[in-house]
TIZA-520690 format. One record per residue: residue number from 1; residue in one letter; x, z, y of N, C-alpha, C, O in turn. Coordinates in steps of 0.02 Angstrom, whole numbers. Example, Ala and Ser with C-alpha at 12.3 -4.5 7.8 and 13.67 -1.06 7.14 Angstrom:
<pts>
1, A, 660, 390, -284, 615, 390, -225, 660, 390, -165, 712, 423, -166
2, S, 642, 354, -112, 684, 357, -53, 645, 394, 2, 670, 402, 57
</pts>
This chain:
<pts>
1, M, 2222, -4478, 3820, 2276, -4430, 3866, 2202, -4395, 3893, 2198, -4334, 3886
2, Q, 2144, -4430, 3923, 2087, -4379, 3930, 2076, -4333, 3910, 2057, -4288, 3947
3, Q, 2085, -4320, 3817, 2072, -4273, 3776, 2126, -4240, 3793, 2120, -4182, 3815
4, Q, 2178, -4267, 3787, 2247, -4220, 3803, 2217, -4163, 3880, 2200, -4104, 3884
5, I, 2220, -4199, 3913, 2211, -4170, 3996, 2146, -4121, 3971, 2146, -4070, 4006
6, N, 2105, -4119, 3934, 2021, -4073, 3903, 2057, -4002, 3869, 2041, -3942, 3876
7, L, 2100, -4027, 3839, 2130, -3966, 3785, 2169, -3944, 3815, 2183, -3892, 3785
8, I, 2211, -3948, 3873, 2247, -3905, 3915, 2215, -3886, 3944, 2227, -3825, 3942
9, R, 2168, -3897, 3982, 2128, -3857, 4038, 2097, -3792, 3984, 2103, -3733, 4000
10, R, 2062, -3815, 3917, 2039, -3766, 3886, 2076, -3715, 3885, 2061, -3658, 3902
11, F, 2148, -3740, 3855, 2188, -3653, 3827, 2214, -3629, 3882, 2231, -3570, 3881
12, L, 2224, -3670, 3946, 2256, -3635, 4017, 2190, -3602, 4044, 2201, -3552, 4079
13, S, 2117, -3620, 4034, 2072, -3568, 4081, 2061, -3522, 4033, 2035, -3469, 4050
14, N, 2084, -3536, 3952, 2072, -3454, 3923, 2109, -3401, 3958, 2086, -3346, 3972
15, V, 2181, -3427, 3975, 2245, -3403, 3978, 2256, -3383, 4068, 2290, -3341, 4097
16, Q, 2222, -3419, 4085, 2235, -3418, 4169, 2320, -3411, 4180, 2341, -3354, 4188
17, T, 2371, -3468, 4181, 2442, -3442, 4191, 2479, -3482, 4251, 2533, -3459, 4270
18, P, 2453, -3542, 4283, 2502, -3568, 4342, 2549, -3536, 4379, 2600, -3567, 4394
19, D, 2537, -3442, 4408, 2583, -3398, 4430, 2619, -3355, 4387, 2666, -3319, 4404
20, S, 2597, -3359, 4339, 2611, -3315, 4280, 2671, -3313, 4228, 2672, -3289, 4171
21, V, 2735, -3354, 4279, 2814, -3340, 4244, 2825, -3280, 4244, 2805, -3237, 4284
22, I, 2862, -3274, 4192, 2913, -3206, 4207, 2945, -3211, 4240, 2975, -3265, 4239
23, T, 2967, -3156, 4296, 3010, -3184, 4359, 3057, -3122, 4334, 3039, -3096, 4281
24, H, 3108, -3097, 4363, 3173, -3069, 4341, 3115, -3008, 4374, 3077, -2985, 4331
25, E, 3111, -2994, 4410, 3057, -2934, 4427, 3019, -2917, 4371, 3035, -2866, 4341
26, I, 2970, -2950, 4351, 2934, -2935, 4302, 2948, -2918, 4247, 2921, -2875, 4212
27, A, 2997, -2957, 4235, 3028, -2938, 4155, 3066, -2843, 4164, 3067, -2794, 4127
28, L, 3092, -2856, 4232, 3122, -2781, 4231, 3058, -2719, 4222, 3055, -2667, 4189
29, A, 3012, -2753, 4269, 2958, -2698, 4256, 2936, -2684, 4191, 2919, -2627, 4176
30, L, 2933, -2730, 4152, 2893, -2720, 4079, 2959, -2722, 4048, 2959, -2752, 3994
31, G, 3008, -2701, 4065, 3061, -2692, 4011, 3087, -2717, 3972, 3116, -2686, 3927
32, L, 3086, -2799, 3978, 3095, -2846, 3948, 3169, -2883, 3947, 3181, -2906, 4003
33, P, 3221, -2894, 3898, 3280, -2912, 3902, 3270, -3003, 3934, 3310, -3032, 3970
34, Q, 3223, -3023, 3913, 3231, -3095, 3936, 3183, -3108, 4001, 3151, -3061, 4024
35, T, 3181, -3159, 4023, 3122, -3203, 4076, 3093, -3249, 4055, 3043, -3268, 4086
36, H, 3105, -3269, 4022, 3068, -3340, 3987, 2977, -3308, 3949, 2957, -3254, 3927
37, G, 2958, -3352, 3957, 2879, -3336, 3929, 2818, -3339, 3997, 2830, -3357, 4054
38, V, 2770, -3323, 3977, 2718, -3356, 4015, 2667, -3301, 4025, 2629, -3297, 3977
39, L, 2654, -3255, 4075, 2617, -3190, 4049, 2550, -3191, 4074, 2549, -3211, 4132
40, V, 2490, -3176, 4051, 2435, -3190, 4013, 2399, -3143, 4057, 2410, -3083, 4052
41, R, 2350, -3172, 4106, 2325, -3136, 4165, 2255, -3113, 4161, 2233, -3062, 4188
42, D, 2214, -3167, 4116, 2150, -3169, 4123, 2135, -3204, 4065, 2165, -3256, 4051
43, I, 2080, -3174, 4020, 2049, -3228, 3962, 1969, -3228, 3961, 1927, -3183, 3972
44, S, 1965, -3297, 3944, 1870, -3296, 3958, 1852, -3287, 3890, 1868, -3318, 3840
45, L, 1808, -3227, 3899, 1770, -3215, 3828, 1732, -3294, 3805, 1706, -3347, 3822
46, G, 1759, -3241, 3741, 1734, -3292, 3701, 1740, -3382, 3708, 1697, -3425, 3702
47, G, 1829, -3386, 3725, 1858, -3456, 3704, 1898, -3411, 3661, 1893, -3353, 3640
48, P, 1956, -3481, 3654, 1981, -3470, 3596, 2042, -3419, 3595, 2072, -3399, 3545
49, S, 2049, -3408, 3639, 2118, -3352, 3670, 2089, -3311, 3643, 2114, -3287, 3593
50, D, 2024, -3285, 3667, 1984, -3217, 3655, 1970, -3215, 3578, 1980, -3165, 3543
51, R, 1946, -3273, 3556, 1915, -3261, 3494, 1999, -3243, 3435, 2001, -3214, 3380
52, A, 2057, -3274, 3472, 2125, -3262, 3443, 2168, -3189, 3441, 2206, -3169, 3397
53, G, 2150, -3159, 3498, 2153, -3095, 3509, 2199, -3090, 3580, 2232, -3041, 3595
54, F, 2198, -3121, 3599, 2239, -3121, 3657, 2214, -3060, 3712, 2154, -3057, 3723
55, E, 2250, -3020, 3739, 2245, -2979, 3784, 2261, -2984, 3856, 2317, -3008, 3866
56, R, 2233, -2971, 3900, 2286, -2971, 3967, 2352, -2926, 3959, 2355, -2873, 3928
57, G, 2406, -2959, 3994, 2466, -2918, 3981, 2507, -2947, 3922, 2565, -2928, 3913
58, D, 2484, -2983, 3891, 2525, -3008, 3847, 2563, -3079, 3872, 2537, -3124, 3905
59, I, 2626, -3077, 3848, 2680, -3137, 3870, 2684, -3183, 3803, 2697, -3159, 3747
60, I, 2670, -3260, 3816, 2669, -3282, 3776, 2752, -3310, 3758, 2779, -3328, 3810
61, L, 2789, -3317, 3707, 2844, -3337, 3698, 2856, -3391, 3668, 2901, -3427, 3689
62, K, 2815, -3409, 3607, 2823, -3466, 3590, 2730, -3484, 3576, 2683, -3445, 3572
63, F, 2734, -3554, 3572, 2654, -3595, 3564, 2685, -3630, 3509, 2744, -3645, 3503
64, D, 2644, -3639, 3475, 2659, -3693, 3383, 2736, -3703, 3398, 2762, -3756, 3416
65, G, 2770, -3637, 3388, 2848, -3643, 3356, 2870, -3683, 3431, 2897, -3735, 3412
66, N, 2871, -3682, 3491, 2886, -3704, 3541, 2899, -3663, 3581, 2852, -3634, 3608
67, L, 2977, -3642, 3602, 2987, -3570, 3660, 2959, -3605, 3728, 2968, -3663, 3748
68, I, 2932, -3564, 3752, 2884, -3554, 3818, 2955, -3519, 3869, 2971, -3460, 3869
69, D, 2979, -3561, 3898, 3036, -3542, 3964, 3000, -3549, 4018, 3020, -3514, 4065
70, S, 2951, -3583, 4031, 2915, -3593, 4099, 2846, -3623, 4084, 2831, -3649, 4031
71, F, 2801, -3614, 4146, 2728, -3651, 4149, 2763, -3716, 4147, 2744, -3738, 4093
72, P, 2805, -3764, 4173, 2785, -3831, 4137, 2802, -3854, 4061, 2783, -3906, 4035
73, T, 2840, -3808, 4035, 2838, -3800, 3953, 2787, -3808, 3930, 2767, -3857, 3898
74, M, 2750, -3745, 3947, 2682, -3720, 3908, 2639, -3783, 3944, 2616, -3799, 3890
75, L, 2610, -3828, 3987, 2576, -3849, 4008, 2587, -3920, 3957, 2534, -3946, 3937
76, R, 2659, -3956, 3934, 2684, -3993, 3886, 2677, -3972, 3824, 2676, -4018, 3784
77, V, 2671, -3919, 3802, 2660, -3904, 3738, 2604, -3897, 3709, 2588, -3907, 3650
78, V, 2558, -3868, 3775, 2499, -3883, 3732, 2447, -3939, 3748, 2386, -3941, 3735
79, G, 2487, -3983, 3778, 2473, -4069, 3787, 2483, -4104, 3731, 2470, -4164, 3734
80, Q, 2506, -4081, 3673, 2536, -4090, 3633, 2487, -4075, 3557, 2489, -4105, 3503
81, T, 2455, -4031, 3574, 2403, -4010, 3502, 2337, -4039, 3521, 2314, -4057, 3575
82, K, 2313, -4040, 3463, 2246, -4064, 3473, 2182, -4022, 3436, 2183, -3997, 3379
83, A, 2129, -4023, 3480, 2062, -3998, 3475, 2050, -3969, 3397, 2065, -4010, 3354
84, R, 2029, -3912, 3376, 2015, -3882, 3323, 2093, -3893, 3261, 2090, -3912, 3203
85, D, 2147, -3874, 3297, 2210, -3885, 3287, 2220, -3804, 3254, 2161, -3788, 3250
86, N, 2250, -3758, 3234, 2267, -3690, 3205, 2335, -3679, 3233, 2385, -3704, 3207
87, I, 2335, -3640, 3288, 2435, -3632, 3325, 2415, -3559, 3316, 2365, -3524, 3322
88, D, 2508, -3552, 3292, 2535, -3492, 3314, 2563, -3489, 3371, 2600, -3532, 3394
89, V, 2544, -3434, 3398, 2579, -3394, 3466, 2596, -3335, 3449, 2559, -3290, 3431
90, T, 2669, -3333, 3457, 2701, -3288, 3474, 2699, -3260, 3535, 2690, -3298, 3582
91, L, 2709, -3175, 3552, 2689, -3150, 3626, 2715, -3064, 3611, 2729, -3034, 3559
92, I, 2715, -3050, 3656, 2750, -2973, 3664, 2698, -2939, 3696, 2679, -2958, 3752
93, R, 2678, -2899, 3671, 2629, -2837, 3679, 2637, -2761, 3666, 2646, -2735, 3611
94, D, 2632, -2730, 3722, 2681, -2665, 3715, 2714, -2659, 3696, 2720, -2613, 3655
95, G, 2765, -2704, 3711, 2846, -2711, 3694, 2835, -2749, 3634, 2876, -2795, 3638
96, R, 2808, -2754, 3591, 2823, -2790, 3537, 2815, -2851, 3518, 2761, -2873, 3537
97, E, 2847, -2887, 3488, 2833, -2941, 3466, 2795, -2960, 3412, 2815, -2945, 3355
98, M, 2723, -3002, 3421, 2690, -3021, 3376, 2671, -3078, 3368, 2708, -3115, 3400
99, T, 2617, -3117, 3332, 2596, -3187, 3326, 2538, -3168, 3311, 2524, -3115, 3282
100, V, 2482, -3228, 3340, 2433, -3240, 3325, 2422, -3312, 3314, 2460, -3359, 3326
101, T, 2358, -3311, 3288, 2324, -3375, 3264, 2269, -3406, 3291, 2216, -3375, 3290
102, M, 2273, -3474, 3320, 2220, -3483, 3378, 2212, -3543, 3372, 2250, -3591, 3372
103, L, 2120, -3534, 3361, 2096, -3593, 3341, 2104, -3642, 3387, 2124, -3602, 3430
104, T, 2105, -3713, 3427, 2100, -3729, 3475, 2008, -3756, 3470, 1980, -3763, 3416
105, G, 1982, -3765, 3522, 1906, -3774, 3521, 1891, -3802, 3584, 1926, -3820, 3631
106, R, 1816, -3802, 3572, 1789, -3837, 3634, 1771, -3803, 3682, 1770, -3743, 3669
107, W, 1747, -3823, 3764, 1747, -3788, 3806, 1681, -3746, 3790, 1630, -3772, 3767
108, A, 1688, -3677, 3804, 1611, -3624, 3782, 1542, -3672, 3828, 1544, -3712, 3874
109, P, 1497, -3650, 3796, 1447, -3663, 3874, 1449, -3646, 3935, 1424, -3679, 3981
110, S, 1468, -3615, 3937, 1464, -3584, 4002, 1507, -3612, 4065, 1496, -3616, 4126
111, W, 1567, -3632, 4015, 1617, -3690, 4041, 1583, -3767, 4078, 1602, -3790, 4132
112, R, 1552, -3786, 4054, 1510, -3845, 4060, 1466, -3865, 4089, 1413, -3894, 4077
113, I, 1501, -3840, 4147, 1435, -3837, 4213, 1448, -3904, 4242, 1504, -3927, 4235
114, A, 1393, -3945, 4280, 1413, -3991, 4323, 1427, -3967, 4415, 1395, -3928, 4450
115, A, 1479, -4002, 4429, 1487, -3984, 4487, 1444, -3988, 4528, 1398, -4027, 4513
116, N, 1438, -3956, 4586, 1383, -3948, 4641, 1329, -3931, 4615, 1284, -3940, 4655
117, A, 1310, -3908, 4560, 1245, -3890, 4532, 1211, -3820, 4546, 1231, -3765, 4525
118, S, 1167, -3830, 4576, 1129, -3757, 4624, 1039, -3794, 4613, 1015, -3850, 4600
119, A, 1010, -3719, 4631, 949, -3744, 4617, 913, -3682, 4650, 933, -3624, 4646
120, A, 863, -3700, 4681, 811, -3654, 4730, 757, -3622, 4680, 727, -3643, 4630
121, I, 757, -3592, 4697, 707, -3524, 4645, 646, -3500, 4708, 632, -3442, 4723
122, S, 619, -3560, 4736, 573, -3544, 4805, 524, -3470, 4788, 498, -3433, 4830
123, Q, 523, -3465, 4737, 455, -3382, 4740, 504, -3328, 4740, 482, -3271, 4749
124, A, 572, -3338, 4730, 596, -3274, 4739, 656, -3281, 4802, 696, -3239, 4822
125, G, 641, -3353, 4825, 656, -3345, 4900, 739, -3375, 4891, 761, -3399, 4943
126, L, 783, -3375, 4837, 854, -3386, 4821, 859, -3453, 4808, 813, -3491, 4792
127, T, 941, -3467, 4820, 955, -3524, 4797, 1026, -3503, 4747, 1053, -3453, 4771
128, V, 1047, -3517, 4712, 1093, -3501, 4660, 1152, -3570, 4615, 1131, -3613, 4576
129, M, 1206, -3565, 4632, 1240, -3618, 4623, 1297, -3587, 4555, 1318, -3530, 4547
130, A, 1308, -3645, 4519, 1349, -3636, 4456, 1424, -3626, 4473, 1446, -3659, 4520
131, L, 1462, -3584, 4442, 1529, -3566, 4471, 1564, -3609, 4461, 1592, -3601, 4406
132, T, 1579, -3654, 4486, 1635, -3717, 4495, 1712, -3660, 4514, 1721, -3600, 4528
133, D, 1741, -3702, 4505, 1809, -3650, 4529, 1821, -3650, 4606, 1850, -3605, 4638
134, D, 1786, -3724, 4638, 1760, -3717, 4696, 1732, -3669, 4743, 1742, -3655, 4802
135, V, 1693, -3647, 4693, 1621, -3604, 4710, 1653, -3532, 4702, 1630, -3487, 4738
136, K, 1694, -3521, 4668, 1729, -3473, 4631, 1784, -3448, 4702, 1775, -3392, 4726
137, K, 1834, -3490, 4728, 1855, -3474, 4789, 1829, -3486, 4865, 1865, -3471, 4912
138, R, 1743, -3522, 4874, 1717, -3506, 4930, 1683, -3422, 4926, 1659, -3389, 4972
139, F, 1693, -3407, 4860, 1633, -3333, 4886, 1703, -3283, 4839, 1691, -3240, 4797
140, N, 1761, -3300, 4859, 1817, -3249, 4828, 1792, -3203, 4765, 1784, -3142, 4767
141, L, 1783, -3242, 4714, 1756, -3221, 4648, 1816, -3225, 4608, 1867, -3258, 4621
142, P, 1802, -3185, 4552, 1869, -3180, 4518, 1865, -3240, 4453, 1815, -3266, 4428
143, W, 1930, -3248, 4439, 1931, -3308, 4388, 1883, -3299, 4322, 1870, -3357, 4305
144, G, 1860, -3268, 4292, 1848, -3261, 4235, 1783, -3250, 4226, 1755, -3250, 4172
145, V, 1750, -3237, 4294, 1680, -3231, 4290, 1630, -3277, 4264, 1657, -3331, 4255
146, T, 1549, -3278, 4244, 1531, -3319, 4224, 1448, -3317, 4264, 1439, -3272, 4305
147, G, 1422, -3340, 4258, 1338, -3335, 4286, 1337, -3388, 4329, 1356, -3446, 4321
148, L, 1300, -3348, 4398, 1264, -3395, 4438, 1273, -3380, 4514, 1236, -3332, 4523
149, V, 1301, -3394, 4570, 1323, -3349, 4625, 1228, -3368, 4680, 1180, -3406, 4685
150, V, 1258, -3309, 4705, 1170, -3316, 4759, 1207, -3353, 4820, 1257, -3329, 4845
151, S, 1175, -3417, 4844, 1198, -3450, 4893, 1188, -3435, 4950, 1227, -3417, 4994
152, K, 1118, -3445, 4951, 1057, -3439, 4996, 1028, -3376, 4987, 1034, -3351, 4931
153, I, 997, -3345, 5032, 939, -3304, 5041, 870, -3331, 5091, 884, -3356, 5145
154, E, 807, -3327, 5074, 756, -3358, 5103, 725, -3273, 5116, 692, -3242, 5075
155, P, 752, -3243, 5204, 731, -3157, 5209, 643, -3151, 5205, 608, -3105, 5185
156, D, 632, -3197, 5223, 551, -3167, 5218, 516, -3202, 5156, 454, -3202, 5164
157, I, 533, -3227, 5107, 507, -3231, 5042, 548, -3170, 4996, 524, -3140, 4948
158, S, 610, -3162, 5022, 645, -3108, 4971, 665, -3056, 4995, 724, -3039, 5000
159, S, 603, -3018, 5016, 589, -2968, 5017, 586, -2906, 4965, 550, -2905, 4915
160, G, 614, -2871, 4978, 604, -2835, 4900, 662, -2842, 4835, 669, -2809, 4783
161, T, 698, -2893, 4862, 752, -2885, 4819, 832, -2854, 4840, 848, -2858, 4900
162, D, 870, -2831, 4803, 935, -2797, 4836, 975, -2846, 4828, 1031, -2825, 4845
163, L, 980, -2916, 4806, 1032, -2966, 4816, 1048, -2991, 4865, 1004, -3005, 4905
164, Q, 1110, -3005, 4880, 1148, -3023, 4944, 1180, -3086, 4926, 1187, -3096, 4866
165, I, 1205, -3138, 4973, 1245, -3207, 4961, 1300, -3182, 4951, 1321, -3131, 4977
166, G, 1329, -3216, 4911, 1411, -3198, 4859, 1392, -3163, 4797, 1439, -3165, 4756
167, E, 1331, -3125, 4771, 1311, -3091, 4726, 1318, -3128, 4651, 1304, -3187, 4661
168, V, 1331, -3119, 4590, 1341, -3168, 4547, 1287, -3136, 4515, 1273, -3076, 4518
169, I, 1249, -3192, 4475, 1173, -3143, 4409, 1225, -3200, 4365, 1249, -3257, 4367
170, V, 1219, -3124, 4314, 1251, -3169, 4222, 1209, -3153, 4181, 1218, -3164, 4122
171, Q, 1140, -3117, 4209, 1072, -3126, 4144, 1000, -3113, 4169, 977, -3062, 4195
172, V, 971, -3169, 4155, 891, -3139, 4160, 855, -3141, 4115, 835, -3190, 4083
173, N, 837, -3059, 4106, 773, -3083, 4050, 828, -3041, 3983, 815, -3056, 3925
174, Q, 856, -3017, 3989, 930, -3004, 3946, 950, -3061, 3904, 956, -3052, 3843
175, R, 966, -3139, 3940, 986, -3205, 3915, 1052, -3206, 3977, 1048, -3188, 4036
176, R, 1106, -3231, 3943, 1175, -3254, 3966, 1132, -3299, 4037, 1073, -3313, 4027
177, V, 1156, -3317, 4091, 1138, -3378, 4126, 1193, -3427, 4167, 1226, -3388, 4202
178, W, 1207, -3469, 4174, 1265, -3510, 4171, 1264, -3583, 4219, 1310, -3608, 4251
179, E, 1188, -3609, 4211, 1170, -3667, 4245, 1111, -3648, 4261, 1068, -3621, 4226
180, P, 1109, -3667, 4334, 1054, -3677, 4384, 985, -3707, 4360, 983, -3767, 4374
181, R, 951, -3694, 4341, 874, -3727, 4340, 817, -3698, 4372, 762, -3726, 4369
</pts>
């Protein structure tokens, strides 16, 4: 059961869907003849949905041959798949129906972070935190952002830096960062 939950989280974290159900209003605005499906609001760079070619605004109609008529259906269907499966996903993009194949996979390294992970960088006068869901909410950060958030600044030590509390550091010395060290 834990493996299924992790797979659901892996897929759904790459698509971000809980409030992405196609309502009558959304269907009208997009010129869709139906109200079933789930709207892709965001995509995790480097994740399975990104590698499969999903785009923001895609509407998932079928997942592994199963009609997706609601978010609960999406949860159930995704929960029946296994890691490393090739899954056909039927979607609508720009008014046209198409199918993409997605290889389910593991969490990207940037998503495998410990809750409440932080580090003080004393010589810079900064404290940074890993971007967990709770931290993103606390600092009002967008869903798909990865990196480290500046959570504390020691003004006496950090003079000369332009960083502010709540800003996200995505690279240090041209390397992506997501774990406080």
